[in-house]
C-alpha positions, 0 to 999 in steps of 0.5 A: 690300603693294598693286599700283598702276597708273600710266598716263603719257603722255609726249612721245616724246623720248630720256630720258623713261623714264630720268627716270620710272624714277629718280624711282621709283627715289628713292621706293624702289618695286619696279617689278612691270612697265613697259609703253610703246608709242607711239600710232599715231595720233600718233607724237610721243606715247607711253603708259608703264604701270607696275604697282608695289608700294606700302606707303604711299599717301602716298609713292605719291601724292607719287610721281604728283605728282612724276611729273606735274611733269616737263616731257615728261609730258603726263598722269598718271593712277592706273589702279588702280580702273579697269576695264582689260584686262590681258594677261601675256606669257611667253616659253618656251623649249623644249629638245630632248633 
C-alpha cells in the first residue's frame, strides 16, 4: 500500500472539508494525515493537505478528478513525487506519580 499526498486549494467556506472527506469515503481510502490552514495573505482561500493510503492508482486518479470538479475547489495537485517538507506533531502527556 502506497501513501499519496494531495494538496487542495479551496475557498474558505462552510462544508468544503465535509464534501472532500465525503469523496474520500466514497472511494474507500484510508486517511493517514490531514492538515488544513488558511492563507495569511488571502483570507478567502485555504490549503488542505491529505495523505491517503492507496492500493489502486486508477481509483486515486478518479478521486483527484472528482475533487477537481467540486465548486469550491480552486486547484488540486498530486504532491507525492514533489520535494516537500513534512512535519509530524506528537502530543505527549506526562503523568506525575
